[in-house]
N, C-alpha and C positions, 0 to 999 in steps of 0.2 A: 662539787653542788646543792644546791639548796630547791627545799620545794616554797612558789611563793604563793603567800593567799592573802586575797584585795586585805586594808585596813580593813573595811568595815564588810566582810564577811561573815556568815553565821557560825563558820566553821570555829570565829575567835571564840565565840561566848562558852563564859567559865561553863554552862550545863552540854554545850557539848562535848562528846563521849569519843575519843580516839583508845585505837586500841589494834590489838592483831590474835591473828589463830590458830587454834590449829583441832588435831580431832586423835583420838584412843590408836585406833589401828595407825594412825598414818605415822603413830611418834612414838608412842610407848614400846614396845616392843614387851620382854619379859612373857611372854604370851604361855605359859610352862608356872611361871611363878605367881604366890601368893594367892593361892587360890583359885588362879584365873581358867575356865576351862573355854573351849574350841568354839570363837565364832565362824559365822556365812563363808567368810575370809579365809580365815586359818585353810577350813576345806577348800575352796573356790583354789585356791595360789597352787596346788600340789594339782592339778590338774593340768593335761598338756597343752598347750598350745591359749591358754587366756592371757596369762601373765608375763610381759614383755621377758624372757631371761630368765624365764622363774621366780622371779621375786619373792620378795611376802613378807612382814611388815614381824617377821619374829622373833629380828634384834630394830629394826629400824632405829630414831635416832638415839634407841639405849633411855628415852624417856623415865622409861618405870627408874632404873638408878641415878638417873643423872637428873631427874624437877627440880631440886636446892640449886644450882647452877643456874636452868631457864630461867627460872623462875626472878635470879637473879639478873640477868643478861636481860629478861625483859623488862623488871623496874631500870634499869638500867638505859632503856628508850625510852622512857620520860611517859611511854604510855595512861591512859589513864584508866584501860582493862582490861582485861586476857581472855578469848572468851575460847573455851575445850570443850567436849565431852566424855563422860563418863562411861567406862563399858561396861553392861550390858552384862555379859558374860565372866566380869570380875566383880559383878558387886553379889548377881544371883544365877551364881555357878552351875548349877541345879533347879529345876523348877519348886520353886519353895524357900532356896534353902538360904538365904543371906549368911554371905560371908564375913564376917567385921574384919576380917586383911584388908579387902576389897574398900569398902570404906576407908577404915583409920587411911589407907597407902590417899584418895583424894582428899580426906580432911587434911589430911599435911599440908598436900599444896592448897586449898583452902584460905585455912590459915598463915600461913605464910604468906602469899596471895596482899589477905587482909593487914600484912606489919606489917607491907610497904607499899601500900596507899593505893594496892590494885582493885577496884571492883570486879565481880564474879562473876563470867555469862556462861553457866552450863548450860549444853545442849545433851538428850538426857540419850537422842536415840542418832548416830551418824552413821547408821549404814551396819554396822557389827552387830544381826543379832546370831543367838547364843544357838550354837547348832543342832543342841540340845528341839528346838522349839523348832524349828527349819525341820526339824525332823518329822513332826509330824504334818507337814507341810507350812510351815513358814508364815508365810501374811496371804497365802491362797489360803489358808487358814482362818477363819472366822474367829476362831480363839486370842490369835494374836495378841487380836487390839484391846482381850482384857487385858492377858499376860503383861503388856505393856502397860495397861492402867496398875496394875498391882508393884512393877517396879515403879516408875512415877512414886505411889505408896511411898516403899522398900526407903529413895533418896529424900523425899522433900519431908518426911517424918523426920528420919535422920539428920540431916542441915537445915531444916525450914530456912526462915532468912538468912541463911549466912552465906547462898547463895543470893546473888544481888536480881539475876534473871534465868528464871529457867526459860527453853527452847523446849520441845517437845520433839520433833522431826526439822532435822536437816535435809533440806533437798526431796520430799519425800516421791517429786519427778524420777528420783536418779534412782532411788532404794525399787522402785514399781516399772518404771518404764524400763530403766537397762537394766534391772536385775532378772523381769518377772518378764516383758517383752521383747527383748530384742536380746538378752543375753548375755549381754554385754559386759553386764559383774556379779557380784556374787548376788543367787545360788545360778543364774546362767540358765535358767528357766526363758523358752524361750516360747509366742505364743499372743496376740491380741487380748484374746480372753481373760486371758493370767495376767499378763497385764494390768487391764479394768481393775479387774478381782482384787490382787493384789491392793492398785492403789487407792481402793474402798478402804480396805480392812486398814492401812496405813494414815486417813482420813477420821477415822472414826477412831483410833486408835488416841490421834490426837483429843479429838472431839472427847471420849470419853477420860483422858485425863487432865483435861485443864478444869473440871470441879473440884479433882482430886488433893492439884496442886495450888487453886484458893484456899482451899480448907485449911492443908501443911503450912502455907508461906503466904499469908494473907499481907505483908508486909515486901512480898519479892513483888516483879515484876514476872508477866508468864505470856510466848509467844509460838512460831510458829516461824522457822524460817526457810523460805523458799524458794529456788535459782530463775534469773527471767532470760528470755533468748526473747527480744522481741525482730517481729517479723513483719521486715521490707518488700513491696510487692517490687519486681520489676522494673515495669510498668502499671499505669495504670489497669489493663486488661489482667492484672495478677491480682489486683485488689484481698478478689474473695479467696484464691490460694492462701495468699499471707495471712490473710483470717483465721482461717483451718489450720492455721498451724501454729497459731497463736494457741488458738482453742483447743488443741490435739496437745499443748504442750505446757506451758506456766500457768495458763486459767484455767487446766484444769483441776489445779491443787490453788488455786484460791477462790474462782466461783462459786466453790458451794463453802468457806468459809464467811464468805461478806453473801452470797445472795440467797446461803441454803440449797444452791442445783448445779448442777452440772452442767457446763458450755453445750445449748440446744441444739447449735452444731454439727457436733459429734454425737450427739447422741445421735440425732436419725441419717447422718452416716453412716456412721457404726456402732448399731443396733444389734448386729448380731454379735456385737464382743463385750457388747455392757454387761456390767455386773450384779452381780445380786443385793441386790439395795433392800433392808428392811424397814416395816414400819418404824419411826423416829431417828432411824441414822441419821434423815439429813440436819434433822432440829441438835442432833448430840453434837453432828461435824459446825457447827456455826457457831458453834458457844462462842459470844468475845471474846478480843483479845486484846490484852494489854498494848502489844506495840506486835509489827510484822516488820521481819528479817527479811533483809533482798541479797541475796547473792549475784551478780556482774558478774559475766568476763566477753559478751565480746556478743554480734546479734549475727541475725543471716538473712539474703534476701532469697526470695521467694516465687517462683516462674508459673511455670504451668507445663507440665508432658506429653506430649501427644495424646494419650490416652485420657486428659485433663487432670492427671490428680497432681500437687505440686509437690516439688519439688527443687532444689535449697538449688542456687548458684551460686558459685565461684564465684567470687572476686578476687580475679587474681591483678589484677594491677594495682587493690590497699596492702597497706604491712598489714604483715600479722608475726604472732608470737612465736621462739622455736616449736609450740606444742598444735600451729598450724589454726588460732581464732585469727581471725578477723581483728589489728586494734581498731576499735570505733566508739567512743566514749561522749559523742554524741549520743548514740544507742542507752547511756545511762541517765539523763535529761527528757530524754522523750518515754521510759517508761514509767521511769516517776511520776510525770505528769497523768502517764494515761490514767496509770491504778490509780491518782488524783479523783481524777473526773469521773473512772469509772461508779467507784465505791463510793457514796455518802457517808457512810461508816465505817470508813475505812483511820483506821488507828494510827498514831505516830508511829515512822521505821526507824529501821535502823540497815546500815550498808555491812549486815554483818559477811562479808568475802570481796573481793575484788583485787584484784592481782594480776601477774603475769607469772609464763613458762618464759626465758629467757635461755640466751645462750650465752651465758656468762664466762664471760674472758681472765683467766687468772693471775695476775706482773705481780712478780716477786713481796708477795706475800697480802697485795692488795686485791679484791678481787671490784671489777666490772662490770657495772650491767646499768648503760646506758637507758637501756632501751624502757630498761623495769624501771627506771628515776622519769622516764619520759611519759610510762603509761600511768605511773601515781598521779605526776601534776596537773594530766589531760581530763580525768579523772574526777580527780580535789577538785576543778573547775567546773564540771562537768554536774556533781557535784551539786556545789555551789550557785550555779546556772540552775537549777532545780530546789533552788529552794527558794533565791531570788522570783521564782512563780506562784509562792505560794506549800509548798510541796513540806510538810513535817517530819523532815527526819531528826536524829538526836543525835546521831552517831557515827560512826566511818571504822570497821578491821579492817586491817592493810593482810591476804593472804596471799603464802603465809608466814610465822613468824617464822622458819626452819626446809628448810629443805627437808623433801620424806619421802613416803611411801605413796605413791601416785596412782594405788587405783590398778586398774591394770596396763597402765602406762611403769610397773611397775619405779625402776630406780632410773631412769631415763629423762624424768621433765623436773627439773626444779623450779620450782613455785617460792620457791623463799628467801626473805629478806636479810637472812642467816644462811654463810655456806657451813654445810657441814662431809665434812671428810667420813664417809659411813666403813672408810676403815681402823680410825684412830676415832672417831666421835669426834672429834677438834669442831669448834662451834670460832667463825670467824663469819665477823658485821661486814657485807657487802657494801657497794655506796650505797644503794638503795639505802638502806637501814641507817647508813650515819648523816642522809643526808633524810631520812623519817625524824632520826632523833631532836636534829638542831634547828629543823623547822617549832616539834613542839616543845626544845625548849623557849623555842624566839618569842612561840603563843605562848606562853609563861607567861613572858617577860608582858607583851603587849598586855595581859592581864591582869594583872599582878599593880601593874602604870594604870591604868583605865581605875582602877579600884580606891 
């Protein structure tokens, strides 16, 4: 099976970037090696009942030792870029103490990527806050935002423009709301007030880091990555409920960047939970971006319960992935067009994550993942449609390169286009990876023939 891209699609243009993505805690392992100290996920995984099967990232995909093999595998796929995150506690294992071994580890990876012709997209924070900062309050402590800016300074001073594209935060919605509002992710804090305060400090951290990154790496691109889950009303009487759900979700983290304020409907309805915001904070948060990264997986359909509150209406007749998320490619087109219409100052965007956890079938060394192939095909088509409607999209990254530690789900969910045997660490390209590679090879032939 192959992915089909129309001959007149912008996805075929030479400057459009195709890549694969991972994150540090999900693949690296080596948690006690190279000078690294614990993150909040090391601690969280030791708590009873919070991660499936008591799984943890101690070994994960052992990328810490197998990175050379993995970079070669990425290059062999024919992608243009590799999106990874760096571990804060591997680079700053103690407050203010820089670890040369940590910098060298990532330097080797970045250099190898460049040797193989890959652009490097680096995320500074993909949810793995150093435990020593959580011990001081974590994202509930305003000081953590300033510590993040110092961390960004260390990384960007050392690497400069060797990192082609910098991302401050990956999905602050997840860090703040799953981590500090609903307690599903590390560090497991529960409370609306805490969730919104953590969210504000994360956004402040982003804003504080932006001028630091620009100063140290003026030739690189700098931006933010958010996860979007568009909300659709069940019917016309639920429009307000769906609008509130979007505002209390992904728009809470996008509005302040492009409008300088949080969504008014949430501020009014949940006034007792609103964060402490100091003078000048919103100006810091709304610093201009070079790009906005969009992570899209699914949508939500929103109804209204008897108390008049928004509630998710399960779409039982729709197709779902193994993780239980509805397959709804049209949502990608819709939300990208919505963002273009909502923000006059919207910069170019990248699809920084898109993919599916599926119930893959293994047969004679071949890994059949037809649902994933169909998922990528329909979502690439949806992306193409958004571009045809005038949305400025510069690239697409498949999530994820390989099966990995999937947070509270542990190792029970497999998002990878590459299968990982966690006992032997053997990597096997799934049919989706072979199709992805075939599509990229054909794309390059088309580009070459047109030049």
